[in-house]
PASEBA-1860 file (N, C-alpha, C; in nm, 3 decimals):
! residues 291
1> MSNRVVKV> -0.256/1.613/3.200/-0.299/1.486/3.139/-0.217/1.462/3.012 ~ -0.158/1.345/3.002/-0.073/1.314/2.887/-0.158/1.280/2.766 ~ -0.100/1.304/2.646/-0.169/1.271/2.522/-0.183/1.120/2.507 ~ -0.287/1.079/2.437/-0.314/0.937/2.415/-0.226/0.886/2.302 ~ -0.151/0.780/2.328/-0.057/0.725/2.230/-0.131/0.639/2.129 ~ -0.103/0.663/2.001/-0.157/0.582/1.893/-0.041/0.544/1.802 ~ -0.024/0.414/1.778/0.088/0.364/1.697/0.039/0.339/1.554 ~ 0.100/0.410/1.459/0.057/0.405/1.319/0.170/0.351/1.232
9> AGVPEHFN> 0.136/0.259/1.144/0.234/0.197/1.053/0.206/0.240/0.910 ~ 0.313/0.267/0.836/0.299/0.304/0.695/0.427/0.277/0.620 ~ 0.419/0.281/0.489/0.539/0.264/0.407/0.608/0.400/0.393 ~ 0.740/0.400/0.374/0.814/0.527/0.359/0.803/0.581/0.217 ~ 0.681/0.615/0.177/0.655/0.661/0.040/0.571/0.787/0.041 ~ 0.568/0.855/-0.072/0.505/0.985/-0.088/0.355/0.984/-0.062 ~ 0.289/0.870/-0.075/0.146/0.861/-0.049/0.111/0.906/0.093 ~ 0.201/0.886/0.185/0.171/0.912/0.326/0.210/1.051/0.373
17> LPWHLAKE> 0.247/1.139/0.281/0.286/1.274/0.319/0.176/1.349/0.395 ~ 0.046/1.333/0.361/-0.057/1.403/0.441/-0.053/1.368/0.590 ~ -0.016/1.245/0.624/-0.002/1.209/0.766/0.112/1.287/0.831 ~ 0.225/1.291/0.763/0.342/1.358/0.821/0.319/1.509/0.834 ~ 0.252/1.568/0.736/0.223/1.711/0.743/0.128/1.741/0.858 ~ 0.026/1.658/0.875/-0.069/1.678/0.986/0.003/1.669/1.121 ~ 0.096/1.574/1.131/0.171/1.558/1.255/0.264/1.678/1.278 ~ 0.334/1.721/1.174/0.427/1.833/1.186/0.355/1.963/1.218
25> QGQFERAG> 0.232/1.976/1.169/0.153/2.096/1.195/0.086/2.094/1.332 ~ 0.104/1.986/1.407/0.049/1.977/1.541/-0.098/1.944/1.549 ~ -0.154/1.894/1.438/-0.298/1.869/1.437/-0.337/1.756/1.532 ~ -0.257/1.652/1.538/-0.286/1.542/1.630/-0.262/1.584/1.774 ~ -0.154/1.657/1.795/-0.120/1.701/1.931/-0.230/1.790/1.989 ~ -0.284/1.881/1.908/-0.391/1.969/1.956/-0.516/1.891/1.993 ~ -0.531/1.773/1.933/-0.647/1.687/1.966/-0.616/1.593/2.082 ~ -0.499/1.611/2.144/-0.462/1.526/2.257/-0.413/1.389/2.217
33> IDLQWTDY> -0.356/1.379/2.095/-0.311/1.251/2.041/-0.160/1.252/2.021 ~ -0.094/1.155/2.079/0.050/1.135/2.056/0.063/1.030/1.946 ~ 0.063/1.074/1.821/0.068/0.983/1.708/0.213/0.941/1.682 ~ 0.240/0.814/1.701/0.376/0.762/1.684/0.383/0.682/1.555 ~ 0.450/0.739/1.455/0.458/0.681/1.321/0.580/0.591/1.309 ~ 0.562/0.474/1.249/0.674/0.384/1.219/0.669/0.344/1.074 ~ 0.781/0.362/1.003/0.792/0.317/0.864/0.815/0.167/0.859 ~ 0.746/0.101/0.768/0.762/-0.043/0.745/0.804/-0.065/0.600
41> PGGTGAMA> 0.935/-0.067/0.573/0.981/-0.089/0.435/0.937/-0.222/0.378 ~ 0.901/-0.318/0.464/0.855/-0.449/0.418/0.716/-0.447/0.360 ~ 0.644/-0.335/0.373/0.515/-0.321/0.308/0.397/-0.379/0.384 ~ 0.291/-0.409/0.310/0.164/-0.447/0.370/0.172/-0.575/0.452 ~ 0.248/-0.673/0.405/0.260/-0.797/0.482/0.316/-0.772/0.621 ~ 0.418/-0.688/0.629/0.479/-0.655/0.759/0.383/-0.575/0.846 ~ 0.307/-0.484/0.783/0.214/-0.401/0.860/0.094/-0.481/0.909 ~ 0.047/-0.574/0.828/-0.063/-0.661/0.872/-0.020/-0.741/0.995
49> NALNTGEA> 0.103/-0.789/0.993/0.156/-0.861/1.108/0.163/-0.771/1.231 ~ 0.201/-0.643/1.209/0.208/-0.549/1.321/0.070/-0.525/1.382 ~ -0.033/-0.518/1.300/-0.169/-0.504/1.351/-0.211/-0.628/1.429 ~ -0.174/-0.743/1.380/-0.214/-0.869/1.443/-0.147/-0.891/1.577 ~ -0.026/-0.841/1.592/0.051/-0.863/1.716/0.035/-0.750/1.817 ~ -0.033/-0.641/1.777/-0.047/-0.527/1.867/0.068/-0.428/1.858 ~ 0.158/-0.451/1.765/0.271/-0.359/1.745/0.222/-0.227/1.686 ~ 0.110/-0.231/1.614/0.049/-0.111/1.555/-0.100/-0.110/1.584
57> DLAIVLTE> -0.154/0.011/1.602/-0.298/0.028/1.619/-0.366/0.052/1.485 ~ -0.298/0.128/1.400/-0.349/0.162/1.268/-0.240/0.137/1.165 ~ -0.281/0.110/1.041/-0.185/0.095/0.933/-0.247/0.142/0.803 ~ -0.163/0.203/0.719/-0.205/0.244/0.585/-0.153/0.137/0.491 ~ -0.244/0.055/0.441/-0.206/-0.070/0.375/-0.272/-0.082/0.238 ~ -0.215/-0.169/0.156/-0.274/-0.198/0.026/-0.405/-0.275/0.044 ~ -0.504/-0.238/-0.034/-0.638/-0.296/-0.021/-0.635/-0.448/-0.032 ~ -0.570/-0.499/-0.137/-0.570/-0.644/-0.159/-0.496/-0.719/-0.048
65> GIIADIIK> -0.390/-0.655/0.004/-0.310/-0.721/0.108/-0.384/-0.737/0.239 ~ -0.452/-0.630/0.282/-0.522/-0.639/0.411/-0.647/-0.725/0.398 ~ -0.713/-0.723/0.281/-0.828/-0.812/0.260/-0.784/-0.958/0.275 ~ -0.673/-0.993/0.212/-0.623/-1.130/0.221/-0.591/-1.166/0.366 ~ -0.529/-1.074/0.438/-0.492/-1.102/0.578/-0.614/-1.120/0.666 ~ -0.714/-1.035/0.651/-0.835/-1.046/0.733/-0.906/-1.178/0.706 ~ -0.918/-1.214/0.578/-0.987/-1.338/0.544/-0.912/-1.460/0.597 ~ -0.782/-1.449/0.608/-0.701/-1.559/0.663/-0.700/-1.559/0.816
73> GGNSRIVQ> -0.777/-1.470/0.877/-0.788/-1.469/1.023/-0.721/-1.353/1.091 ~ -0.680/-1.252/1.016/-0.612/-1.136/1.074/-0.700/-1.057/1.169 ~ -0.635/-0.989/1.263/-0.703/-0.920/1.372/-0.724/-0.771/1.341 ~ -0.786/-0.740/1.227/-0.808/-0.600/1.192/-0.929/-0.587/1.101 ~ -0.971/-0.463/1.079/-1.077/-0.432/0.984/-1.043/-0.301/0.913 ~ -1.100/-0.285/0.795/-1.084/-0.161/0.720/-1.178/-0.056/0.780 ~ -1.124/0.064/0.808/-1.207/0.169/0.866/-1.224/0.288/0.771 ~ -1.144/0.293/0.665/-1.157/0.402/0.569/-1.074/0.372/0.446
81> VYVRSPLV> -1.118/0.422/0.331/-1.030/0.426/0.214/-0.933/0.542/0.235 ~ -0.810/0.525/0.193/-0.712/0.632/0.207/-0.680/0.695/0.071 ~ -0.642/0.612/-0.028/-0.619/0.661/-0.164/-0.719/0.593/-0.257 ~ -0.804/0.672/-0.322/-0.909/0.617/-0.408/-0.857/0.570/-0.543 ~ -0.756/0.636/-0.595/-0.706/0.602/-0.728/-0.631/0.469/-0.724 ~ -0.614/0.406/-0.839/-0.537/0.281/-0.845/-0.389/0.306/-0.815 ~ -0.321/0.203/-0.772/-0.175/0.207/-0.762/-0.119/0.155/-0.894 ~ -0.026/0.227/-0.950/0.038/0.182/-1.073/0.168/0.111/-1.037
89> WGIHVSAH> 0.166/-0.020/-1.054/0.283/-0.102/-1.024/0.377/-0.102/-1.145 ~ 0.502/-0.071/-1.121/0.602/-0.089/-1.225/0.652/-0.232/-1.222 ~ 0.673/-0.291/-1.338/0.727/-0.426/-1.349/0.873/-0.412/-1.391 ~ 0.962/-0.449/-1.299/1.104/-0.418/-1.315/1.191/-0.542/-1.331 ~ 1.297/-0.525/-1.404/1.404/-0.626/-1.413/1.536/-0.552/-1.390 ~ 1.642/-0.626/-1.372/1.774/-0.562/-1.361/1.807/-0.495/-1.494 ~ 1.861/-0.375/-1.485/1.898/-0.302/-1.607/2.006/-0.377/-1.686 ~ 2.076/-0.468/-1.617/2.184/-0.544/-1.683/2.138/-0.680/-1.734
97> STYQRIQD> 2.009/-0.709/-1.717/1.956/-0.839/-1.764/1.930/-0.834/-1.914 ~ 1.899/-0.950/-1.969/1.866/-0.957/-2.112/1.717/-0.937/-2.137 ~ 1.637/-0.923/-2.031/1.492/-0.910/-2.046/1.458/-0.769/-2.094 ~ 1.393/-0.761/-2.207/1.358/-0.632/-2.266/1.207/-0.612/-2.278 ~ 1.132/-0.719/-2.295/0.988/-0.711/-2.316/0.916/-0.789/-2.207 ~ 0.790/-0.759/-2.189/0.713/-0.827/-2.084/0.708/-0.978/-2.107 ~ 0.707/-1.021/-2.231/0.701/-1.165/-2.261/0.825/-1.238/-2.210 ~ 0.934/-1.165/-2.194/1.060/-1.228/-2.153/1.058/-1.279/-2.009
105> IKGKKYAI> 0.965/-1.226/-1.927/0.967/-1.266/-1.785/0.872/-1.381/-1.755 ~ 0.801/-1.430/-1.856/0.710/-1.542/-1.832/0.788/-1.662/-1.779 ~ 0.743/-1.715/-1.664/0.808/-1.831/-1.604/0.929/-1.798/-1.519 ~ 0.961/-1.669/-1.502/1.080/-1.630/-1.427/1.048/-1.614/-1.278 ~ 1.152/-1.587/-1.200/1.137/-1.574/-1.054/1.106/-1.429/-1.015 ~ 1.009/-1.413/-0.924/0.966/-1.282/-0.877/1.021/-1.253/-0.738 ~ 1.082/-1.137/-0.723/1.119/-1.090/-0.590/0.994/-1.032/-0.523 ~ 0.967/-1.073/-0.399/0.853/-1.019/-0.324/0.901/-0.979/-0.186
113> SRLGSGSH> 0.837/-0.878/-0.127/0.883/-0.834/0.005/0.856/-0.942/0.110 ~ 0.737/-1.000/0.105/0.705/-1.114/0.192/0.574/-1.174/0.145 ~ 0.542/-1.293/0.192/0.416/-1.358/0.154/0.299/-1.273/0.202 ~ 0.201/-1.255/0.116/0.084/-1.175/0.151/0.101/-1.027/0.123 ~ 0.217/-0.988/0.077/0.241/-0.847/0.046/0.181/-0.812/-0.090 ~ 0.175/-0.683/-0.120/0.126/-0.641/-0.250/0.212/-0.693/-0.363 ~ 0.342/-0.693/-0.343/0.432/-0.741/-0.449/0.409/-0.889/-0.477 ~ 0.365/-0.963/-0.379/0.332/-1.105/-0.394/0.197/-1.122/-0.465
121> LMAYVDAA> 0.093/-1.056/-0.410/-0.041/-1.074/-0.463/-0.055/-1.017/-0.604 ~ 0.006/-0.899/-0.627/-0.009/-0.836/-0.758/0.070/-0.910/-0.866 ~ 0.171/-0.985/-0.829/0.240/-1.068/-0.928/0.142/-1.168/-0.988 ~ 0.058/-1.225/-0.903/-0.044/-1.320/-0.951/-0.153/-1.250/-1.031 ~ -0.196/-1.133/-0.984/-0.300/-1.058/-1.055/-0.252/-1.022/-1.195 ~ -0.130/-0.970/-1.204/-0.076/-0.930/-1.334/-0.060/-1.051/-1.427 ~ -0.006/-1.159/-1.373/0.014/-1.279/-1.455/-0.119/-1.332/-1.507 ~ -0.221/-1.332/-1.422/-0.353/-1.381/-1.464/-0.410/-1.295/-1.576
129> QRGWKLSE> -0.390/-1.164/-1.566/-0.438/-1.074/-1.671/-0.369/-1.102/-1.805 ~ -0.248/-1.156/-1.798/-0.172/-1.186/-1.919/-0.191/-1.331/-1.965 ~ -0.271/-1.407/-1.888/-0.295/-1.546/-1.924/-0.184/-1.640/-1.883 ~ -0.101/-1.598/-1.785/0.010/-1.681/-1.737/-0.029/-1.749/-1.607 ~ 0.038/-1.858/-1.577/0.025/-1.926/-1.448/0.152/-1.902/-1.366 ~ 0.134/-1.870/-1.238/0.248/-1.856/-1.147/0.238/-1.964/-1.040 ~ 0.352/-1.997/-0.982/0.355/-2.091/-0.870/0.440/-2.032/-0.758 ~ 0.420/-2.084/-0.638/0.493/-2.029/-0.523/0.644/-2.050/-0.533
137> DQMVIVNN> 0.688/-2.151/-0.607/0.833/-2.171/-0.618/0.899/-2.067/-0.709 ~ 0.817/-1.980/-0.770/0.872/-1.867/-0.846/0.892/-1.744/-0.758 ~ 0.849/-1.752/-0.631/0.854/-1.637/-0.542/0.982/-1.640/-0.456 ~ 1.052/-1.527/-0.453/1.176/-1.514/-0.375/1.155/-1.400/-0.276 ~ 1.152/-1.431/-0.147/1.129/-1.329/-0.044/1.256/-1.246/-0.024 ~ 1.240/-1.112/-0.040/1.357/-1.022/-0.032/1.340/-0.914/0.076 ~ 1.227/-0.913/0.144/1.198/-0.825/0.259/1.161/-0.682/0.223 ~ 1.236/-0.617/0.135/1.208/-0.476/0.106/1.273/-0.436/-0.027
145> LDGAVTAL> 1.267/-0.307/-0.057/1.318/-0.256/-0.184/1.469/-0.280/-0.197 ~ 1.543/-0.257/-0.090/1.688/-0.282/-0.094/1.718/-0.429/-0.123 ~ 1.637/-0.517/-0.063/1.655/-0.660/-0.088/1.627/-0.697/-0.232 ~ 1.531/-0.627/-0.293/1.500/-0.653/-0.433/1.614/-0.609/-0.524 ~ 1.676/-0.495/-0.492/1.790/-0.448/-0.570/1.901/-0.553/-0.569 ~ 1.928/-0.606/-0.450/2.033/-0.708/-0.437/1.996/-0.835/-0.512 ~ 1.872/-0.882/-0.494/1.827/-1.007/-0.556/1.833/-1.001/-0.708 ~ 1.790/-0.888/-0.765/1.791/-0.876/-0.911/1.933/-0.859/-0.964
153> SEGKADVF> 2.015/-0.784/-0.892/2.152/-0.762/-0.940/2.236/-0.890/-0.932 ~ 2.204/-0.976/-0.835/2.279/-1.101/-0.817/2.216/-1.219/-0.890 ~ 2.103/-1.195/-0.958/2.038/-1.301/-1.035/1.961/-1.401/-0.952 ~ 1.934/-1.368/-0.823/1.856/-1.459/-0.739/1.706/-1.450/-0.772 ~ 1.666/-1.339/-0.831/1.529/-1.319/-0.881/1.540/-1.241/-1.010 ~ 1.432/-1.245/-1.089/1.436/-1.182/-1.221/1.345/-1.060/-1.233 ~ 1.236/-1.059/-1.158/1.132/-0.957/-1.174/1.096/-0.900/-1.038 ~ 1.060/-0.771/-1.036/1.016/-0.709/-0.911/0.909/-0.607/-0.942
161> MWEKFTTK> 0.794/-0.619/-0.874/0.684/-0.524/-0.890/0.675/-0.433/-0.768 ~ 0.676/-0.302/-0.794/0.669/-0.202/-0.687/0.610/-0.075/-0.746 ~ 0.559/0.012/-0.663/0.500/0.137/-0.711/0.599/0.211/-0.801 ~ 0.554/0.249/-0.920/0.644/0.293/-1.028/0.722/0.420/-0.995 ~ 0.661/0.512/-0.919/0.734/0.636/-0.892/0.833/0.620/-0.777 ~ 0.805/0.527/-0.685/0.901/0.499/-0.578/1.029/0.440/-0.636 ~ 1.015/0.358/-0.739/1.131/0.292/-0.800/1.189/0.372/-0.916 ~ 1.125/0.483/-0.954/1.173/0.560/-1.069/1.318/0.605/-1.055
169> PLVDSGIF> 1.364/0.650/-0.936/1.506/0.686/-0.924/1.600/0.569/-0.954 ~ 1.556/0.447/-0.924/1.638/0.329/-0.955/1.640/0.301/-1.104 ~ 1.532/0.333/-1.171/1.528/0.320/-1.317/1.618/0.427/-1.380 ~ 1.604/0.549/-1.331/1.683/0.659/-1.386/1.833/0.640/-1.367 ~ 1.870/0.574/-1.257/2.013/0.556/-1.227/2.072/0.430/-1.290 ~ 1.989/0.355/-1.366/2.041/0.239/-1.436/2.054/0.113/-1.353 ~ 1.978/0.104/-1.243/1.978/-0.016/-1.160/1.865/-0.110/-1.205 ~ 1.746/-0.053/-1.223/1.631/-0.129/-1.273/1.598/-0.084/-1.415
177> RRIDECPT> 1.531/-0.174/-1.488/1.466/-0.140/-1.614/1.317/-0.170/-1.596 ~ 1.232/-0.074/-1.622/1.088/-0.098/-1.614/1.039/-0.140/-1.751 ~ 0.982/-0.261/-1.758/0.942/-0.314/-1.888/0.791/-0.308/-1.911 ~ 0.715/-0.278/-1.805/0.571/-0.262/-1.821/0.513/-0.210/-1.690 ~ 0.380/-0.191/-1.690/0.309/-0.143/-1.573/0.183/-0.225/-1.551 ~ 0.132/-0.220/-1.427/0.007/-0.290/-1.394/-0.070/-0.208/-1.291 ~ -0.176/-0.138/-1.332/-0.258/-0.064/-1.234/-0.351/-0.159/-1.160 ~ -0.371/-0.133/-1.031/-0.468/-0.214/-0.956/-0.608/-0.185/-1.007
185> PWSCFVIA> -0.695/-0.287/-1.010/-0.833/-0.266/-1.057/-0.924/-0.209/-0.947 ~ -0.867/-0.156/-0.839/-0.946/-0.106/-0.725/-0.871/0.007/-0.656 ~ -0.938/0.076/-0.564/-0.873/0.179/-0.482/-0.755/0.116/-0.410 ~ -0.641/0.185/-0.409/-0.519/0.112/-0.372/-0.487/0.107/-0.223 ~ -0.509/0.216/-0.149/-0.472/0.215/-0.008/-0.594/0.234/0.080 ~ -0.599/0.161/0.191/-0.701/0.179/0.293/-0.634/0.196/0.428 ~ -0.710/0.248/0.523/-0.665/0.254/0.662/-0.729/0.137/0.735 ~ -0.647/0.055/0.797/-0.697/-0.058/0.876/-0.661/-0.035/1.022
193> ASNNFINA> -0.747/-0.080/1.109/-0.724/-0.069/1.253/-0.736/-0.207/1.316 ~ -0.656/-0.230/1.418/-0.666/-0.358/1.489/-0.801/-0.364/1.559 ~ -0.856/-0.483/1.571/-0.985/-0.499/1.639/-0.977/-0.452/1.783 ~ -0.862/-0.472/1.846/-0.845/-0.428/1.984/-0.858/-0.276/1.995 ~ -0.796/-0.204/1.902/-0.801/-0.058/1.904/-0.943/-0.008/1.872 ~ -1.008/-0.071/1.775/-1.145/-0.033/1.739/-1.237/-0.046/1.860 ~ -1.225/-0.157/1.930/-1.314/-0.184/2.043/-1.283/-0.096/2.165 ~ -1.154/-0.065/2.184/-1.114/0.009/2.303/-1.122/0.160/2.287
201> QPELLNQI> -1.099/0.209/2.164/-1.087/0.354/2.144/-1.166/0.405/2.023 ~ -1.295/0.379/2.015/-1.371/0.422/1.897/-1.375/0.573/1.876 ~ -1.388/0.650/1.984/-1.393/0.796/1.970/-1.259/0.852/1.925 ~ -1.151/0.796/1.978/-1.017/0.837/1.939/-0.993/0.806/1.791 ~ -1.036/0.690/1.748/-1.021/0.652/1.608/-1.097/0.749/1.517 ~ -1.218/0.785/1.557/-1.296/0.881/1.479/-1.224/1.015/1.466 ~ -1.162/1.059/1.574/-1.086/1.185/1.571/-0.973/1.178/1.470 ~ -0.900/1.069/1.473/-0.786/1.053/1.383/-0.832/1.052/1.237
209> LKIIRASC> -0.939/0.981/1.208/-0.988/0.973/1.071/-1.035/1.109/1.020 ~ -1.097/1.188/1.106/-1.140/1.323/1.066/-1.019/1.411/1.036 ~ -0.916/1.400/1.119/-0.795/1.481/1.097/-0.729/1.444/0.965 ~ -0.718/1.314/0.937/-0.646/1.274/0.816/-0.728/1.304/0.691 ~ -0.860/1.297/0.699/-0.942/1.335/0.583/-0.922/1.483/0.550 ~ -0.918/1.566/0.653/-0.896/1.710/0.631/-0.756/1.736/0.577 ~ -0.658/1.662/0.625/-0.520/1.679/0.577/-0.508/1.639/0.430 ~ -0.576/1.532/0.392/-0.575/1.488/0.252/-0.643/1.590/0.163
217> EEFMHTRE> -0.754/1.645/0.209/-0.824/1.749/0.133/-0.732/1.869/0.109 ~ -0.664/1.911/0.214/-0.573/2.026/0.202/-0.457/1.994/0.108 ~ -0.402/1.874/0.120/-0.287/1.837/0.038/-0.321/1.834/-0.110 ~ -0.443/1.795/-0.143/-0.483/1.788/-0.284/-0.501/1.926/-0.346 ~ -0.503/2.029/-0.262/-0.527/2.164/-0.315/-0.416/2.263/-0.278 ~ -0.308/2.215/-0.219/-0.200/2.307/-0.183/-0.103/2.328/-0.299 ~ -0.060/2.449/-0.318/0.031/2.481/-0.428/0.170/2.420/-0.407 ~ 0.206/2.399/-0.282/0.341/2.352/-0.253/0.354/2.200/-0.256
225> AKDLIIKR> 0.244/2.128/-0.283/0.245/1.982/-0.273/0.355/1.919/-0.357 ~ 0.363/1.957/-0.483/0.461/1.895/-0.573/0.604/1.926/-0.530 ~ 0.626/2.050/-0.482/0.760/2.086/-0.435/0.799/2.005/-0.312 ~ 0.702/1.980/-0.225/0.728/1.898/-0.107/0.765/1.756/-0.146 ~ 0.695/1.701/-0.245/0.723/1.565/-0.291/0.864/1.556/-0.349 ~ 0.900/1.656/-0.430/1.033/1.659/-0.492/1.141/1.665/-0.384 ~ 1.120/1.753/-0.287/1.220/1.775/-0.182/1.236/1.654/-0.091 ~ 1.125/1.594/-0.051/1.129/1.489/0.051/1.155/1.350/-0.006
233> YGLKPEDA> 1.113/1.328/-0.131/1.121/1.192/-0.183/1.211/1.178/-0.306 ~ 1.274/1.286/-0.346/1.375/1.279/-0.452/1.321/1.253/-0.591 ~ 1.192/1.282/-0.614/1.137/1.262/-0.747/1.174/1.379/-0.838 ~ 1.187/1.351/-0.965/1.208/1.457/-1.062/1.078/1.538/-1.075 ~ 1.089/1.666/-1.110/0.967/1.750/-1.120/0.858/1.690/-1.208 ~ 0.896/1.634/-1.323/0.794/1.577/-1.412/0.730/1.452/-1.353 ~ 0.806/1.375/-1.275/0.750/1.256/-1.210/0.658/1.295/-1.095 ~ 0.700/1.396/-1.018/0.616/1.444/-0.909/0.484/1.498/-0.962
241> EAWYQQTK> 0.491/1.569/-1.073/0.370/1.624/-1.136/0.277/1.512/-1.183 ~ 0.334/1.413/-1.251/0.254/1.302/-1.304/0.189/1.223/-1.191 ~ 0.266/1.193/-1.087/0.213/1.117/-0.974/0.103/1.195/-0.902 ~ 0.129/1.322/-0.876/0.033/1.405/-0.803/-0.099/1.417/-0.878 ~ -0.093/1.431/-1.010/-0.213/1.446/-1.090/-0.297/1.319/-1.096 ~ -0.232/1.203/-1.086/-0.308/1.077/-1.098/-0.353/1.022/-0.964 ~ -0.309/1.082/-0.853/-0.340/1.030/-0.721/-0.454/1.109/-0.657 ~ -0.557/1.037/-0.612/-0.673/1.099/-0.548/-0.694/1.038/-0.409
249> WATDEIVF> -0.682/1.122/-0.308/-0.702/1.075/-0.172/-0.850/1.078/-0.135 ~ -0.889/0.996/-0.041/-1.028/0.994/0.006/-1.048/1.106/0.107 ~ -1.156/1.181/0.091/-1.185/1.290/0.184/-1.324/1.272/0.247 ~ -1.378/1.151/0.234/-1.507/1.120/0.295/-1.502/0.980/0.353 ~ -1.614/0.935/0.405/-1.619/0.806/0.475/-1.663/0.691/0.385 ~ -1.681/0.717/0.257/-1.740/0.616/0.168/-1.638/0.512/0.125 ~ -1.676/0.386/0.136/-1.600/0.274/0.080/-1.686/0.213/-0.030 ~ -1.634/0.209/-0.151/-1.711/0.151/-0.261/-1.707/-0.001/-0.250
257> ERDIEEAV> -1.825/-0.056/-0.228/-1.836/-0.200/-0.205/-1.784/-0.280/-0.324 ~ -1.804/-0.225/-0.444/-1.760/-0.298/-0.564/-1.608/-0.315/-0.567 ~ -1.534/-0.218/-0.513/-1.388/-0.230/-0.508/-1.346/-0.347/-0.419 ~ -1.410/-0.354/-0.303/-1.378/-0.461/-0.208/-1.415/-0.596/-0.269 ~ -1.533/-0.603/-0.327/-1.580/-0.730/-0.383/-1.494/-0.775/-0.501 ~ -1.450/-0.681/-0.583/-1.365/-0.717/-0.696/-1.231/-0.771/-0.647 ~ -1.175/-0.709/-0.544/-1.049/-0.758/-0.488/-1.067/-0.898/-0.430 ~ -1.177/-0.919/-0.356/-1.204/-1.051/-0.298/-1.219/-1.156/-0.408
265> DTLFKLNL> -1.297/-1.126/-0.509/-1.320/-1.222/-0.618/-1.189/-1.257/-0.689 ~ -1.107/-1.154/-0.714/-0.980/-1.177/-0.783/-0.888/-1.266/-0.701 ~ -0.875/-1.235/-0.573/-0.788/-1.314/-0.486/-0.837/-1.457/-0.472 ~ -0.970/-1.474/-0.465/-1.025/-1.609/-0.451/-1.003/-1.692/-0.577 ~ -1.026/-1.632/-0.692/-1.007/-1.703/-0.819/-0.862/-1.745/-0.840 ~ -0.770/-1.668/-0.781/-0.627/-1.700/-0.794/-0.578/-1.790/-0.681 ~ -0.671/-1.838/-0.597/-0.638/-1.928/-0.485/-0.543/-1.863/-0.384 ~ -0.556/-1.731/-0.367/-0.470/-1.660/-0.273/-0.537/-1.639/-0.138
273> IPGRKKAS> -0.668/-1.669/-0.131/-0.741/-1.665/-0.004/-0.826/-1.792/0.005 ~ -0.854/-1.838/0.128/-0.926/-1.966/0.143/-1.076/-1.956/0.123 ~ -1.132/-1.835/0.118/-1.276/-1.820/0.100/-1.309/-1.675/0.076 ~ -1.438/-1.647/0.061/-1.484/-1.511/0.036/-1.547/-1.452/0.162 ~ -1.538/-1.321/0.176/-1.613/-1.248/0.277/-1.675/-1.126/0.213 ~ -1.787/-1.082/0.266/-1.854/-0.963/0.216/-1.782/-0.838/0.264 ~ -1.806/-0.728/0.193/-1.744/-0.601/0.232/-1.781/-0.563/0.375 ~ -1.906/-0.594/0.415/-1.951/-0.560/0.551/-1.879/-0.639/0.658
281> ELCDVNFC> -1.816/-0.750/0.622/-1.738/-0.829/0.717/-1.592/-0.784/0.723 ~ -1.548/-0.717/0.619/-1.410/-0.671/0.611/-1.394/-0.527/0.658 ~ -1.501/-0.450/0.646/-1.499/-0.309/0.684/-1.582/-0.288/0.811 ~ -1.544/-0.191/0.892/-1.623/-0.157/1.010/-1.716/-0.042/0.974 ~ -1.845/-0.072/0.964/-1.941/0.028/0.917/-1.972/0.135/1.022 ~ -1.915/0.125/1.141/-1.925/0.231/1.240/-1.838/0.350/1.202 ~ -1.740/0.325/1.114/-1.646/0.431/1.076/-1.652/0.465/0.928 ~ -1.711/0.378/0.847/-1.720/0.405/0.704/-1.856/0.362/0.652
289> SLL> -1.896/0.422/0.540/-2.024/0.391/0.478/-2.001/0.313/0.350 ~ -2.063/0.198/0.337/-2.051/0.119/0.216/-2.148/0.170/0.110 ~ -2.098/0.181/-0.011/-2.181/0.231/-0.120/-2.167/0.140/-0.241
END
């Protein structure tokens, strides 16, 4: 009997190392699961589209991005929190630009991976926190991190928001300058599943979630974790240490309702979603417990 194929989407970043370790250790295979991982450099917007089209069964996505997609009619639901801690977004400009302070980017053009992505939504969240107004004509779609490097270096965009440690090598090498940071006001990553997969394979989904919770628990307590991050993702030892210490993975089924509601309220107030939905409508309570 062949293993059951499950298509999983994620970004090529250090947050997802527990998935890769579980796969390399044969944990999915021993459970009869052929877990097929695909990296999506385009981020949450691209992964939400993959869930909607059936290209992916599961995706590890930014909380605000998948909430916005579901409320706009997306074909998925949240089945678990993945990373409980906030994501710290670095606010970057070209190292060769004249922008030195956060005030310098007010009214400038933002590079975003795609509409509905974290880089798009968090640009509005950050601007609102600073009392600024943004408009869609300030948004320049660049597809991914490489596209942002090109856009900023060529002056097609002025600002780019991305996870600070992923972009740290670009800061260190003199390509980007980080002028500030913006932590998300909620748990940053969740696991979303397509409605088709939830309905067709509930027991299989439960198996996968149990495996990844155990892998996250192990990763948070393994001595080699920081060395693995340094080796695989090219972070400096001090950056790997700082990131590892501030990142907390979920090892239980609990979804904090207040996190979901705060994200919904923020997106609605910024006119980034057409209406509000309750946490119970965005999350599948057969797989997670709302608290």
